[in-house]
GUBA-396978 format. One record per atom (N, C-alpha, C): residue number from 1; residue in three letters; chain; atom name; x negated, y, z negated. Coordinates in steps of 0.1 Angstrom, whole numbers, always signed. Layout:
<recs>
rec i->NUM; aa->ALA; ch->A; at->CA; px->X; py->Y; pz->Z
...
</recs>
This chain:
<recs>
rec i->1; aa->MET; ch->A; at->N; px->-882; py->+1177; pz->-1196
rec i->1; aa->MET; ch->A; at->CA; px->-872; py->+1185; pz->-1190
rec i->1; aa->MET; ch->A; at->C; px->-867; py->+1195; pz->-1200
rec i->2; aa->SER; ch->A; at->N; px->-870; py->+1207; pz->-1197
rec i->2; aa->SER; ch->A; at->CA; px->-866; py->+1218; pz->-1207
rec i->2; aa->SER; ch->A; at->C; px->-854; py->+1225; pz->-1201
rec i->3; aa->GLU; ch->A; at->N; px->-845; py->+1229; pz->-1211
rec i->3; aa->GLU; ch->A; at->CA; px->-833; py->+1237; pz->-1207
rec i->3; aa->GLU; ch->A; at->C; px->-837; py->+1251; pz->-1207
rec i->4; aa->GLU; ch->A; at->N; px->-830; py->+1258; pz->-1198
rec i->4; aa->GLU; ch->A; at->CA; px->-832; py->+1273; pz->-1199
rec i->4; aa->GLU; ch->A; at->C; px->-823; py->+1278; pz->-1210
rec i->5; aa->PRO; ch->A; at->N; px->-827; py->+1288; pz->-1218
rec i->5; aa->PRO; ch->A; at->CA; px->-818; py->+1294; pz->-1228
rec i->5; aa->PRO; ch->A; at->C; px->-806; py->+1300; pz->-1222
rec i->6; aa->LEU; ch->A; at->N; px->-795; py->+1300; pz->-1227
rec i->6; aa->LEU; ch->A; at->CA; px->-783; py->+1306; pz->-1223
rec i->6; aa->LEU; ch->A; at->C; px->-785; py->+1322; pz->-1225
rec i->7; aa->SER; ch->A; at->N; px->-783; py->+1329; pz->-1214
rec i->7; aa->SER; ch->A; at->CA; px->-785; py->+1344; pz->-1214
rec i->7; aa->SER; ch->A; at->C; px->-772; py->+1350; pz->-1219
rec i->8; aa->LEU; ch->A; at->N; px->-772; py->+1360; pz->-1227
rec i->8; aa->LEU; ch->A; at->CA; px->-761; py->+1366; pz->-1232
rec i->8; aa->LEU; ch->A; at->C; px->-758; py->+1379; pz->-1224
rec i->9; aa->ASP; ch->A; at->N; px->-747; py->+1377; pz->-1218
rec i->9; aa->ASP; ch->A; at->CA; px->-743; py->+1390; pz->-1210
rec i->9; aa->ASP; ch->A; at->C; px->-730; py->+1396; pz->-1216
rec i->10; aa->PHE; ch->A; at->N; px->-726; py->+1407; pz->-1211
rec i->10; aa->PHE; ch->A; at->CA; px->-714; py->+1414; pz->-1216
rec i->10; aa->PHE; ch->A; at->C; px->-702; py->+1405; pz->-1217
rec i->11; aa->SER; ch->A; at->N; px->-698; py->+1398; pz->-1205
rec i->11; aa->SER; ch->A; at->CA; px->-686; py->+1390; pz->-1204
rec i->11; aa->SER; ch->A; at->C; px->-688; py->+1378; pz->-1214
rec i->12; aa->LEU; ch->A; at->N; px->-698; py->+1372; pz->-1215
rec i->12; aa->LEU; ch->A; at->CA; px->-699; py->+1361; pz->-1226
rec i->12; aa->LEU; ch->A; at->C; px->-697; py->+1366; pz->-1240
rec i->13; aa->TYR; ch->A; at->N; px->-703; py->+1379; pz->-1242
rec i->13; aa->TYR; ch->A; at->CA; px->-700; py->+1384; pz->-1256
rec i->13; aa->TYR; ch->A; at->C; px->-685; py->+1387; pz->-1258
rec i->14; aa->ILE; ch->A; at->N; px->-677; py->+1392; pz->-1247
rec i->14; aa->ILE; ch->A; at->CA; px->-663; py->+1394; pz->-1249
rec i->14; aa->ILE; ch->A; at->C; px->-657; py->+1381; pz->-1251
rec i->15; aa->LEU; ch->A; at->N; px->-660; py->+1371; pz->-1244
rec i->15; aa->LEU; ch->A; at->CA; px->-654; py->+1357; pz->-1246
rec i->15; aa->LEU; ch->A; at->C; px->-657; py->+1352; pz->-1259
rec i->16; aa->ASN; ch->A; at->N; px->-668; py->+1356; pz->-1266
rec i->16; aa->ASN; ch->A; at->CA; px->-671; py->+1351; pz->-1279
rec i->16; aa->ASN; ch->A; at->C; px->-661; py->+1358; pz->-1289
rec i->17; aa->LEU; ch->A; at->N; px->-659; py->+1370; pz->-1287
rec i->17; aa->LEU; ch->A; at->CA; px->-649; py->+1378; pz->-1295
rec i->17; aa->LEU; ch->A; at->C; px->-636; py->+1373; pz->-1294
rec i->18; aa->VAL; ch->A; at->N; px->-632; py->+1369; pz->-1282
rec i->18; aa->VAL; ch->A; at->CA; px->-618; py->+1363; pz->-1279
rec i->18; aa->VAL; ch->A; at->C; px->-618; py->+1350; pz->-1286
rec i->19; aa->THR; ch->A; at->N; px->-627; py->+1343; pz->-1286
rec i->19; aa->THR; ch->A; at->CA; px->-627; py->+1329; pz->-1293
rec i->19; aa->THR; ch->A; at->C; px->-626; py->+1332; pz->-1308
rec i->20; aa->THR; ch->A; at->N; px->-632; py->+1342; pz->-1313
rec i->20; aa->THR; ch->A; at->CA; px->-631; py->+1345; pz->-1327
rec i->20; aa->THR; ch->A; at->C; px->-617; py->+1349; pz->-1330
rec i->21; aa->ALA; ch->A; at->N; px->-610; py->+1358; pz->-1323
rec i->21; aa->ALA; ch->A; at->CA; px->-596; py->+1362; pz->-1324
rec i->21; aa->ALA; ch->A; at->C; px->-587; py->+1349; pz->-1324
rec i->22; aa->LEU; ch->A; at->N; px->-589; py->+1340; pz->-1315
rec i->22; aa->LEU; ch->A; at->CA; px->-581; py->+1328; pz->-1314
rec i->22; aa->LEU; ch->A; at->C; px->-583; py->+1320; pz->-1326
rec i->23; aa->TYR; ch->A; at->N; px->-594; py->+1319; pz->-1332
rec i->23; aa->TYR; ch->A; at->CA; px->-597; py->+1312; pz->-1344
rec i->23; aa->TYR; ch->A; at->C; px->-588; py->+1318; pz->-1355
rec i->24; aa->HIS; ch->A; at->N; px->-588; py->+1331; pz->-1356
rec i->24; aa->HIS; ch->A; at->CA; px->-581; py->+1338; pz->-1366
rec i->24; aa->HIS; ch->A; at->C; px->-565; py->+1337; pz->-1364
rec i->25; aa->PHE; ch->A; at->N; px->-561; py->+1335; pz->-1352
rec i->25; aa->PHE; ch->A; at->CA; px->-547; py->+1332; pz->-1348
rec i->25; aa->PHE; ch->A; at->C; px->-544; py->+1318; pz->-1352
rec i->26; aa->GLY; ch->A; at->N; px->-554; py->+1310; pz->-1355
rec i->26; aa->GLY; ch->A; at->CA; px->-550; py->+1296; pz->-1360
rec i->26; aa->GLY; ch->A; at->C; px->-551; py->+1286; pz->-1349
rec i->27; aa->ASP; ch->A; at->N; px->-556; py->+1290; pz->-1337
rec i->27; aa->ASP; ch->A; at->CA; px->-557; py->+1280; pz->-1325
rec i->27; aa->ASP; ch->A; at->C; px->-568; py->+1271; pz->-1327
rec i->28; aa->LEU; ch->A; at->N; px->-578; py->+1275; pz->-1335
rec i->28; aa->LEU; ch->A; at->CA; px->-589; py->+1266; pz->-1336
rec i->28; aa->LEU; ch->A; at->C; px->-592; py->+1261; pz->-1349
rec i->29; aa->GLY; ch->A; at->N; px->-583; py->+1262; pz->-1358
rec i->29; aa->GLY; ch->A; at->CA; px->-585; py->+1258; pz->-1372
rec i->29; aa->GLY; ch->A; at->C; px->-572; py->+1259; pz->-1379
rec i->30; aa->ASP; ch->A; at->N; px->-571; py->+1255; pz->-1392
rec i->30; aa->ASP; ch->A; at->CA; px->-558; py->+1254; pz->-1399
rec i->30; aa->ASP; ch->A; at->C; px->-554; py->+1268; pz->-1405
rec i->31; aa->LYS; ch->A; at->N; px->-563; py->+1276; pz->-1407
rec i->31; aa->LYS; ch->A; at->CA; px->-560; py->+1289; pz->-1414
rec i->31; aa->LYS; ch->A; at->C; px->-557; py->+1300; pz->-1405
rec i->32; aa->LYS; ch->A; at->N; px->-547; py->+1308; pz->-1407
rec i->32; aa->LYS; ch->A; at->CA; px->-543; py->+1319; pz->-1399
rec i->32; aa->LYS; ch->A; at->C; px->-548; py->+1332; pz->-1407
rec i->33; aa->ASP; ch->A; at->N; px->-553; py->+1342; pz->-1400
rec i->33; aa->ASP; ch->A; at->CA; px->-556; py->+1355; pz->-1405
rec i->33; aa->ASP; ch->A; at->C; px->-553; py->+1365; pz->-1396
rec i->34; aa->ILE; ch->A; at->N; px->-540; py->+1369; pz->-1394
rec i->34; aa->ILE; ch->A; at->CA; px->-536; py->+1378; pz->-1384
rec i->34; aa->ILE; ch->A; at->C; px->-543; py->+1391; pz->-1385
rec i->35; aa->GLU; ch->A; at->N; px->-546; py->+1396; pz->-1397
rec i->35; aa->GLU; ch->A; at->CA; px->-553; py->+1409; pz->-1398
rec i->35; aa->GLU; ch->A; at->C; px->-567; py->+1408; pz->-1392
rec i->36; aa->ALA; ch->A; at->N; px->-574; py->+1397; pz->-1395
rec i->36; aa->ALA; ch->A; at->CA; px->-587; py->+1395; pz->-1389
rec i->36; aa->ALA; ch->A; at->C; px->-587; py->+1395; pz->-1374
rec i->37; aa->ALA; ch->A; at->N; px->-576; py->+1388; pz->-1368
rec i->37; aa->ALA; ch->A; at->CA; px->-575; py->+1388; pz->-1354
rec i->37; aa->ALA; ch->A; at->C; px->-572; py->+1402; pz->-1349
rec i->38; aa->LYS; ch->A; at->N; px->-564; py->+1410; pz->-1356
rec i->38; aa->LYS; ch->A; at->CA; px->-562; py->+1424; pz->-1352
rec i->38; aa->LYS; ch->A; at->C; px->-575; py->+1432; pz->-1352
rec i->39; aa->SER; ch->A; at->N; px->-584; py->+1429; pz->-1361
rec i->39; aa->SER; ch->A; at->CA; px->-595; py->+1436; pz->-1362
rec i->39; aa->SER; ch->A; at->C; px->-604; py->+1433; pz->-1350
rec i->40; aa->VAL; ch->A; at->N; px->-604; py->+1421; pz->-1346
rec i->40; aa->VAL; ch->A; at->CA; px->-612; py->+1418; pz->-1334
rec i->40; aa->VAL; ch->A; at->C; px->-606; py->+1425; pz->-1321
rec i->41; aa->ILE; ch->A; at->N; px->-594; py->+1426; pz->-1321
rec i->41; aa->ILE; ch->A; at->CA; px->-587; py->+1433; pz->-1310
rec i->41; aa->ILE; ch->A; at->C; px->-592; py->+1448; pz->-1311
rec i->42; aa->ASP; ch->A; at->N; px->-592; py->+1454; pz->-1322
rec i->42; aa->ASP; ch->A; at->CA; px->-596; py->+1468; pz->-1324
rec i->42; aa->ASP; ch->A; at->C; px->-611; py->+1469; pz->-1319
rec i->43; aa->ILE; ch->A; at->N; px->-619; py->+1459; pz->-1322
rec i->43; aa->ILE; ch->A; at->CA; px->-633; py->+1460; pz->-1317
rec i->43; aa->ILE; ch->A; at->C; px->-634; py->+1460; pz->-1303
rec i->44; aa->LEU; ch->A; at->N; px->-626; py->+1451; pz->-1296
rec i->44; aa->LEU; ch->A; at->CA; px->-626; py->+1451; pz->-1283
rec i->44; aa->LEU; ch->A; at->C; px->-621; py->+1464; pz->-1276
rec i->45; aa->ILE; ch->A; at->N; px->-612; py->+1471; pz->-1283
rec i->45; aa->ILE; ch->A; at->CA; px->-607; py->+1484; pz->-1278
rec i->45; aa->ILE; ch->A; at->C; px->-618; py->+1494; pz->-1279
rec i->46; aa->VAL; ch->A; at->N; px->-626; py->+1494; pz->-1290
rec i->46; aa->VAL; ch->A; at->CA; px->-636; py->+1503; pz->-1292
rec i->46; aa->VAL; ch->A; at->C; px->-647; py->+1501; pz->-1281
rec i->47; aa->LEU; ch->A; at->N; px->-650; py->+1488; pz->-1279
rec i->47; aa->LEU; ch->A; at->CA; px->-660; py->+1484; pz->-1269
rec i->47; aa->LEU; ch->A; at->C; px->-656; py->+1490; pz->-1255
rec i->48; aa->LYS; ch->A; at->N; px->-643; py->+1489; pz->-1251
rec i->48; aa->LYS; ch->A; at->CA; px->-637; py->+1494; pz->-1239
rec i->48; aa->LYS; ch->A; at->C; px->-640; py->+1509; pz->-1238
rec i->49; aa->GLU; ch->A; at->N; px->-637; py->+1517; pz->-1249
rec i->49; aa->GLU; ch->A; at->CA; px->-638; py->+1531; pz->-1249
rec i->49; aa->GLU; ch->A; at->C; px->-653; py->+1535; pz->-1249
rec i->50; aa->LYS; ch->A; at->N; px->-662; py->+1528; pz->-1255
rec i->50; aa->LYS; ch->A; at->CA; px->-676; py->+1531; pz->-1255
rec i->50; aa->LYS; ch->A; at->C; px->-683; py->+1527; pz->-1242
rec i->51; aa->THR; ch->A; at->N; px->-679; py->+1518; pz->-1234
rec i->51; aa->THR; ch->A; at->CA; px->-686; py->+1513; pz->-1223
rec i->51; aa->THR; ch->A; at->C; px->-679; py->+1518; pz->-1210
rec i->52; aa->LYS; ch->A; at->N; px->-669; py->+1527; pz->-1211
rec i->52; aa->LYS; ch->A; at->CA; px->-662; py->+1532; pz->-1200
rec i->52; aa->LYS; ch->A; at->C; px->-672; py->+1538; pz->-1189
rec i->53; aa->GLY; ch->A; at->N; px->-670; py->+1533; pz->-1177
rec i->53; aa->GLY; ch->A; at->CA; px->-679; py->+1538; pz->-1167
rec i->53; aa->GLY; ch->A; at->C; px->-692; py->+1530; pz->-1166
rec i->54; aa->ASN; ch->A; at->N; px->-695; py->+1521; pz->-1175
rec i->54; aa->ASN; ch->A; at->CA; px->-708; py->+1514; pz->-1174
rec i->54; aa->ASN; ch->A; at->C; px->-707; py->+1500; pz->-1172
rec i->55; aa->LEU; ch->A; at->N; px->-695; py->+1494; pz->-1169
rec i->55; aa->LEU; ch->A; at->CA; px->-693; py->+1480; pz->-1168
rec i->55; aa->LEU; ch->A; at->C; px->-692; py->+1478; pz->-1153
rec i->56; aa->THR; ch->A; at->N; px->-695; py->+1464; pz->-1149
rec i->56; aa->THR; ch->A; at->CA; px->-692; py->+1460; pz->-1135
rec i->56; aa->THR; ch->A; at->C; px->-677; py->+1457; pz->-1134
rec i->57; aa->PRO; ch->A; at->N; px->-673; py->+1456; pz->-1122
rec i->57; aa->PRO; ch->A; at->CA; px->-657; py->+1454; pz->-1121
rec i->57; aa->PRO; ch->A; at->C; px->-655; py->+1441; pz->-1127
rec i->58; aa->GLU; ch->A; at->N; px->-662; py->+1431; pz->-1126
rec i->58; aa->GLU; ch->A; at->CA; px->-659; py->+1418; pz->-1133
rec i->58; aa->GLU; ch->A; at->C; px->-659; py->+1419; pz->-1148
rec i->59; aa->GLU; ch->A; at->N; px->-669; py->+1426; pz->-1154
rec i->59; aa->GLU; ch->A; at->CA; px->-669; py->+1429; pz->-1168
rec i->59; aa->GLU; ch->A; at->C; px->-657; py->+1437; pz->-1173
rec i->60; aa->GLN; ch->A; at->N; px->-653; py->+1446; pz->-1165
rec i->60; aa->GLN; ch->A; at->CA; px->-641; py->+1455; pz->-1169
rec i->60; aa->GLN; ch->A; at->C; px->-629; py->+1447; pz->-1168
rec i->61; aa->LYS; ch->A; at->N; px->-628; py->+1438; pz->-1159
rec i->61; aa->LYS; ch->A; at->CA; px->-616; py->+1429; pz->-1157
rec i->61; aa->LYS; ch->A; at->C; px->-615; py->+1420; pz->-1169
rec i->62; aa->THR; ch->A; at->N; px->-626; py->+1414; pz->-1172
rec i->62; aa->THR; ch->A; at->CA; px->-627; py->+1405; pz->-1184
rec i->62; aa->THR; ch->A; at->C; px->-623; py->+1411; pz->-1197
rec i->63; aa->LEU; ch->A; at->N; px->-628; py->+1423; pz->-1199
rec i->63; aa->LEU; ch->A; at->CA; px->-625; py->+1431; pz->-1211
rec i->63; aa->LEU; ch->A; at->C; px->-610; py->+1436; pz->-1211
rec i->64; aa->ASP; ch->A; at->N; px->-605; py->+1441; pz->-1200
rec i->64; aa->ASP; ch->A; at->CA; px->-591; py->+1445; pz->-1199
rec i->64; aa->ASP; ch->A; at->C; px->-582; py->+1434; pz->-1201
rec i->65; aa->GLU; ch->A; at->N; px->-584; py->+1423; pz->-1195
rec i->65; aa->GLU; ch->A; at->CA; px->-574; py->+1411; pz->-1195
rec i->65; aa->GLU; ch->A; at->C; px->-574; py->+1406; pz->-1209
rec i->66; aa->SER; ch->A; at->N; px->-586; py->+1405; pz->-1216
rec i->66; aa->SER; ch->A; at->CA; px->-588; py->+1400; pz->-1229
rec i->66; aa->SER; ch->A; at->C; px->-580; py->+1408; pz->-1239
rec i->67; aa->ILE; ch->A; at->N; px->-581; py->+1421; pz->-1238
rec i->67; aa->ILE; ch->A; at->CA; px->-574; py->+1430; pz->-1247
rec i->67; aa->ILE; ch->A; at->C; px->-559; py->+1428; pz->-1246
rec i->68; aa->HIS; ch->A; at->N; px->-555; py->+1428; pz->-1233
rec i->68; aa->HIS; ch->A; at->CA; px->-541; py->+1427; pz->-1230
rec i->68; aa->HIS; ch->A; at->C; px->-535; py->+1414; pz->-1236
rec i->69; aa->ASP; ch->A; at->N; px->-542; py->+1402; pz->-1232
rec i->69; aa->ASP; ch->A; at->CA; px->-537; py->+1390; pz->-1237
rec i->69; aa->ASP; ch->A; at->C; px->-537; py->+1389; pz->-1253
rec i->70; aa->LEU; ch->A; at->N; px->-547; py->+1393; pz->-1258
rec i->70; aa->LEU; ch->A; at->CA; px->-548; py->+1394; pz->-1274
rec i->70; aa->LEU; ch->A; at->C; px->-537; py->+1402; pz->-1280
rec i->71; aa->GLN; ch->A; at->N; px->-535; py->+1414; pz->-1273
rec i->71; aa->GLN; ch->A; at->CA; px->-524; py->+1423; pz->-1279
rec i->71; aa->GLN; ch->A; at->C; px->-510; py->+1417; pz->-1278
rec i->72; aa->ILE; ch->A; at->N; px->-507; py->+1410; pz->-1266
rec i->72; aa->ILE; ch->A; at->CA; px->-495; py->+1403; pz->-1265
rec i->72; aa->ILE; ch->A; at->C; px->-494; py->+1392; pz->-1275
rec i->73; aa->ARG; ch->A; at->N; px->-505; py->+1385; pz->-1277
rec i->73; aa->ARG; ch->A; at->CA; px->-505; py->+1374; pz->-1287
rec i->73; aa->ARG; ch->A; at->C; px->-502; py->+1379; pz->-1301
rec i->74; aa->TYR; ch->A; at->N; px->-508; py->+1390; pz->-1304
rec i->74; aa->TYR; ch->A; at->CA; px->-506; py->+1397; pz->-1318
rec i->74; aa->TYR; ch->A; at->C; px->-492; py->+1401; pz->-1320
rec i->75; aa->LEU; ch->A; at->N; px->-486; py->+1407; pz->-1310
rec i->75; aa->LEU; ch->A; at->CA; px->-472; py->+1410; pz->-1311
rec i->75; aa->LEU; ch->A; at->C; px->-463; py->+1398; pz->-1312
rec i->76; aa->GLN; ch->A; at->N; px->-466; py->+1387; pz->-1307
rec i->76; aa->GLN; ch->A; at->CA; px->-458; py->+1375; pz->-1308
rec i->76; aa->GLN; ch->A; at->C; px->-460; py->+1370; pz->-1322
rec i->77; aa->GLU; ch->A; at->N; px->-472; py->+1371; pz->-1328
rec i->77; aa->GLU; ch->A; at->CA; px->-475; py->+1366; pz->-1341
rec i->77; aa->GLU; ch->A; at->C; px->-467; py->+1374; pz->-1352
rec i->78; aa->VAL; ch->A; at->N; px->-469; py->+1387; pz->-1351
rec i->78; aa->VAL; ch->A; at->CA; px->-462; py->+1395; pz->-1360
rec i->78; aa->VAL; ch->A; at->C; px->-447; py->+1395; pz->-1359
rec i->79; aa->LYS; ch->A; at->N; px->-442; py->+1392; pz->-1348
rec i->79; aa->LYS; ch->A; at->CA; px->-427; py->+1391; pz->-1347
rec i->79; aa->LYS; ch->A; at->C; px->-422; py->+1380; pz->-1355
rec i->80; aa->PHE; ch->A; at->N; px->-429; py->+1369; pz->-1356
rec i->80; aa->PHE; ch->A; at->CA; px->-425; py->+1356; pz->-1361
rec i->80; aa->PHE; ch->A; at->C; px->-429; py->+1356; pz->-1376
rec i->81; aa->LEU; ch->A; at->N; px->-435; py->+1365; pz->-1382
rec i->81; aa->LEU; ch->A; at->CA; px->-439; py->+1365; pz->-1396
rec i->81; aa->LEU; ch->A; at->C; px->-428; py->+1367; pz->-1405
</recs>
């Protein structure tokens, strides 16, 4: 019984970057690196700018909501530093 390889689509790539940001926020490990998390947010913003008009509605929603949620989280983190 062979398993099909996981296909990488844009939404999965975005979610991978979100997971990376959450790791840097300290959600998935012991070490926090807020500046690294901010860098991931900046990458997502660049992707949004560069892919404008080329995403499906679902991909656009995933990207927009991910950026929004991570930006809110970033503001919460820097407020408490």
